[in-house]
C-alpha positions as CSV (number, residue, x, y, z in Angstrom):
1,M,24.0,-19.8,31.4
2,P,20.2,-19.4,31.6
3,D,18.2,-21.1,28.9
4,R,16.7,-17.8,27.7
5,L,20.0,-16.2,27.3
6,R,21.4,-19.2,25.5
7,A,18.4,-19.2,23.2
8,A,18.8,-15.4,22.6
9,L,22.5,-15.9,21.7
10,L,21.6,-18.7,19.3
11,I,18.8,-16.8,17.5
12,A,20.7,-13.5,17.3
13,P,22.7,-14.3,14.1
14,A,19.6,-15.4,12.3
15,L,17.7,-12.4,13.4
16,A,20.5,-10.1,12.3
17,V,20.6,-11.7,8.8
18,F,16.8,-11.5,8.6
19,L,16.9,-7.8,9.5
20,A,19.9,-6.9,7.3
21,F,19.0,-8.8,4.2
22,F,15.2,-9.0,4.2
23,L,13.3,-6.7,6.5
24,V,15.3,-3.5,6.1
25,P,15.6,-3.8,2.3
26,L,12.0,-4.7,1.9
27,G,11.0,-1.7,4.0
28,Q,13.2,0.6,2.0
29,L,11.7,-0.8,-1.2
30,A,8.2,-0.2,0.0
31,V,9.0,3.4,1.0
32,A,10.9,4.1,-2.2
33,G,7.8,3.6,-4.3
34,G,6.2,6.7,-2.7
35,A,2.7,7.9,-3.2
36,G,3.5,8.8,-6.8
37,G,4.8,5.4,-7.7
38,Y,1.9,3.4,-6.2
39,T,-0.6,5.9,-7.7
40,T,1.0,5.4,-11.2
41,I,0.9,1.6,-11.1
42,L,-2.7,1.6,-9.8
43,T,-4.0,4.0,-12.5
44,E,-1.9,2.9,-15.5
45,P,-3.6,0.0,-17.5
46,R,-0.3,-1.1,-18.9
47,Y,1.0,-2.2,-15.5
48,W,-2.2,-4.1,-14.9
49,R,-1.9,-5.9,-18.2
50,S,1.7,-6.8,-17.3
51,L,0.6,-8.2,-14.0
52,A,-2.1,-10.2,-15.7
53,S,0.3,-11.6,-18.3
54,T,2.8,-12.5,-15.5
55,L,0.2,-14.3,-13.4
56,L,-1.2,-16.1,-16.5
57,V,2.2,-17.3,-17.6
58,A,3.0,-18.4,-14.0
59,A,-0.3,-20.3,-13.7
60,G,0.1,-22.0,-17.0
61,T,3.7,-23.0,-16.1
62,T,2.5,-24.4,-12.8
63,A,-0.3,-26.4,-14.3
64,I,1.8,-27.9,-17.1
65,T,4.8,-28.6,-14.9
66,L,2.7,-30.3,-12.3
67,A,1.0,-32.5,-14.9
68,I,4.3,-33.6,-16.5
69,A,6.3,-33.9,-13.3
70,T,3.5,-36.0,-11.6
71,A,3.3,-38.5,-14.4
72,V,7.0,-38.8,-14.9
73,G,7.8,-38.7,-11.2
74,L,5.4,-41.5,-10.3
75,F,6.8,-43.6,-13.1
76,L,10.4,-43.1,-12.1
77,A,9.7,-43.6,-8.4
78,R,8.0,-47.0,-9.0
79,T,9.9,-48.4,-12.0
80,R,13.5,-49.6,-12.2
81,F,15.0,-50.1,-15.6
82,P,18.4,-49.8,-17.3
83,G,19.3,-46.2,-18.0
84,R,17.0,-44.9,-15.3
85,G,19.8,-42.9,-13.7
86,T,20.8,-41.4,-17.0
87,L,17.3,-40.4,-17.8
88,L,16.9,-38.8,-14.4
89,A,20.1,-36.9,-14.9
90,L,19.0,-35.6,-18.2
91,L,15.6,-34.5,-16.8
92,T,17.3,-32.6,-14.0
93,L,20.0,-31.1,-16.3
94,P,18.1,-27.7,-16.5
95,L,19.0,-27.2,-12.8
96,A,22.5,-26.4,-14.0
97,F,21.4,-23.7,-16.5
98,P,20.7,-20.1,-15.7
99,G,17.6,-18.5,-17.1
100,V,19.4,-16.8,-20.0
101,V,20.7,-20.2,-21.3
102,V,17.2,-21.6,-21.1
103,G,16.0,-18.7,-23.2
104,Y,18.7,-19.3,-25.7
105,L,17.7,-23.0,-26.0
106,V,14.1,-22.0,-26.7
107,I,15.4,-19.6,-29.4
108,M,17.4,-22.4,-31.0
109,L,14.3,-24.5,-31.0
110,A,11.6,-22.0,-32.0
111,G,13.4,-18.8,-33.0
112,R,13.7,-17.4,-36.5
113,Q,16.6,-19.6,-37.4
114,G,15.5,-22.4,-35.0
115,L,14.7,-26.1,-35.6
116,V,11.0,-25.6,-35.9
117,A,11.3,-22.7,-38.3
118,N,13.7,-24.6,-40.6
119,I,11.6,-27.8,-40.6
120,S,8.4,-25.8,-41.4
121,L,10.2,-24.0,-44.2
122,A,11.6,-27.2,-45.6
123,L,8.1,-28.7,-45.7
124,G,7.0,-25.8,-48.0
125,G,5.3,-23.6,-45.5
126,D,6.1,-20.4,-43.7
127,R,8.6,-20.2,-40.9
128,I,6.9,-21.1,-37.6
129,V,8.4,-18.8,-34.9
130,F,7.0,-18.7,-31.4
131,A,10.1,-18.3,-29.3
132,Y,9.4,-14.6,-28.6
133,S,5.7,-15.0,-27.8
134,L,3.8,-16.1,-24.8
135,S,4.1,-19.7,-25.9
136,G,7.9,-19.5,-26.1
137,L,8.2,-17.9,-22.7
138,L,5.8,-20.6,-21.3
139,L,8.0,-23.3,-22.8
140,G,11.1,-21.9,-21.3
141,Y,9.5,-21.6,-17.8
142,V,8.2,-25.2,-18.0
143,Y,11.6,-26.5,-19.1
144,F,13.2,-24.6,-16.2
145,S,10.6,-25.7,-13.6
146,I,10.2,-29.4,-14.3
147,P,13.4,-30.6,-12.5
148,R,12.5,-29.1,-9.1
149,T,9.0,-30.3,-9.3
150,L,10.0,-33.7,-10.5
151,L,12.4,-34.3,-7.6
152,T,9.8,-33.2,-5.1
153,V,7.2,-35.6,-6.6
154,M,9.6,-38.5,-6.7
155,A,10.6,-38.0,-3.0
156,A,6.9,-37.9,-2.0
157,A,6.0,-40.9,-4.1
158,E,8.7,-43.1,-2.7
159,K,7.2,-42.5,0.8
160,L,3.7,-43.6,-0.1
161,D,2.6,-46.9,1.3
162,P,2.2,-49.4,-1.6
163,R,-0.3,-51.4,0.5
164,L,-2.8,-48.7,0.1
165,E,-2.8,-49.1,-3.7
166,E,-3.0,-52.9,-3.3
167,A,-6.0,-52.6,-1.0
168,A,-7.7,-50.2,-3.4
169,R,-7.1,-52.6,-6.3
170,S,-8.3,-55.6,-4.3
171,L,-11.5,-53.7,-3.7
172,G,-12.0,-53.4,-7.5
173,A,-10.6,-49.9,-8.1
174,S,-9.4,-49.2,-11.6
175,S,-6.0,-47.6,-12.3
176,F,-7.6,-44.2,-12.7
177,G,-9.5,-44.8,-9.4
178,V,-6.2,-45.6,-7.6
179,L,-4.6,-42.5,-9.0
180,R,-7.6,-40.3,-8.1
181,D,-8.4,-41.7,-4.6
182,V,-5.0,-42.9,-3.4
183,L,-2.0,-41.4,-5.2
184,L,-3.1,-37.8,-5.7
185,P,-4.4,-37.3,-2.2
186,G,-1.1,-38.8,-0.8
187,L,0.9,-36.5,-3.0
188,A,-1.3,-33.4,-2.4
189,P,0.9,-31.7,0.1
190,A,4.0,-32.2,-2.0
191,L,2.2,-31.1,-5.2
192,T,0.9,-28.0,-3.4
193,A,4.3,-27.0,-2.1
194,A,6.0,-27.7,-5.5
195,G,3.3,-25.8,-7.3
196,A,3.7,-22.8,-5.1
197,I,7.4,-22.7,-5.6
198,C,7.0,-23.2,-9.4
199,F,4.5,-20.4,-9.5
200,A,6.7,-18.1,-7.5
201,T,9.7,-18.9,-9.6
202,A,7.8,-18.3,-12.9
203,T,6.4,-15.0,-11.5
204,G,9.8,-13.5,-10.8
205,A,12.1,-15.2,-13.3
206,F,14.1,-12.6,-15.2
207,G,16.8,-14.3,-17.3
208,T,14.5,-16.3,-19.5
209,A,12.1,-13.4,-19.8
210,F,15.1,-11.1,-20.8
211,A,15.9,-13.5,-23.6
212,L,12.4,-14.2,-24.9
213,A,9.9,-11.5,-23.8
214,S,10.3,-9.1,-26.7
215,R,6.7,-9.1,-27.6
216,I,5.0,-9.4,-24.3
217,D,5.2,-7.4,-21.1
218,V,5.9,-9.4,-17.9
219,L,6.6,-7.6,-14.6
220,P,10.3,-8.6,-14.3
221,M,11.0,-7.0,-17.7
222,V,8.8,-4.0,-17.0
223,I,10.7,-3.4,-13.7
224,Y,14.0,-3.8,-15.5
225,T,12.9,-1.2,-18.2
226,E,11.6,1.3,-15.6
227,F,14.7,1.0,-13.5
228,T,17.5,0.9,-16.1
229,L,16.1,2.6,-19.2
230,Q,13.5,5.0,-17.9
231,A,15.3,5.8,-14.5
232,N,11.8,5.7,-13.0
233,L,12.9,4.4,-9.6
234,A,9.6,5.0,-7.8
235,V,7.6,3.0,-10.3
236,A,10.2,0.3,-10.4
237,A,10.2,0.0,-6.6
238,A,6.4,0.0,-6.4
239,L,6.2,-2.7,-9.1
240,S,8.8,-4.8,-7.3
241,F,6.9,-4.5,-4.0
242,L,3.7,-5.5,-5.8
243,L,5.4,-8.5,-7.4
244,G,6.8,-9.6,-4.1
245,L,3.5,-9.2,-2.4
246,A,1.7,-11.3,-5.0
247,T,4.3,-14.0,-4.8
248,W,4.2,-14.0,-1.0
249,A,0.4,-14.3,-1.0
250,V,0.6,-17.4,-3.2
251,L,3.2,-19.0,-1.0
252,A,1.1,-18.2,2.1
253,L,-2.0,-19.7,0.6
254,A,-0.1,-22.8,-0.4
255,R,1.4,-23.2,3.1
256,G,-2.1,-23.0,4.6
257,A,-3.5,-25.5,2.0
258,S,-0.8,-28.0,2.5
259,G,-0.8,-27.8,6.3
260,G,2.6,-26.1,6.5
261,A,4.4,-28.2,4.0
262,A,5.1,-25.3,1.7
263,A,7.9,-23.1,3.0
């Protein structure tokens, strides 16, 4: 069998799946928006505010998650202590939770009858409730995003050559200097890839937003409302295409910045 024919037969199943489950649905989604749908989302300020809120929450989630996951990941990758496996299992536990459960946990913590509200009331103040605000949604997204980013950082940190750190310290570099000049540059591709995935996940996450976003408009909830409650299929399709385009752009930029490390 010729090599070209063999290669064509091997790639045919993947190509069929790509066409059936990605290219054709995406094309239909783009067409379903129609001129009216795209005109509406481009001229209606509410949709632009929703897009800005979505991107703001995603950017905040990414920044906070990368900061926490980098610090914890470096520590766990370099340190061995009793209970390390248990701690790592607890930190990655959110991987087992759907977004709605994460939202419910945030409500239990910062809802009207949550732990924070009860403590603030017991101390003689007003109930502190932030579960249904931008802060609550941000907290839920960070909780949901840390495990994936943490595992990525740990895998990259374990591959770093410790001799580079020893050489930097022998030349008089401080701990901060080692972090700035050795560790972070070595982790940069992994951090870029993990940050891109974190941003994309926070941009399109629905379950957590469904449970918490009662006071703010984020695009997944706006799309859900337009599709199910308003039966405005054209606007829902146009918004979905816009959301996918923005997410794809971020992933493409991250892939270029990390030299192809971000899928």
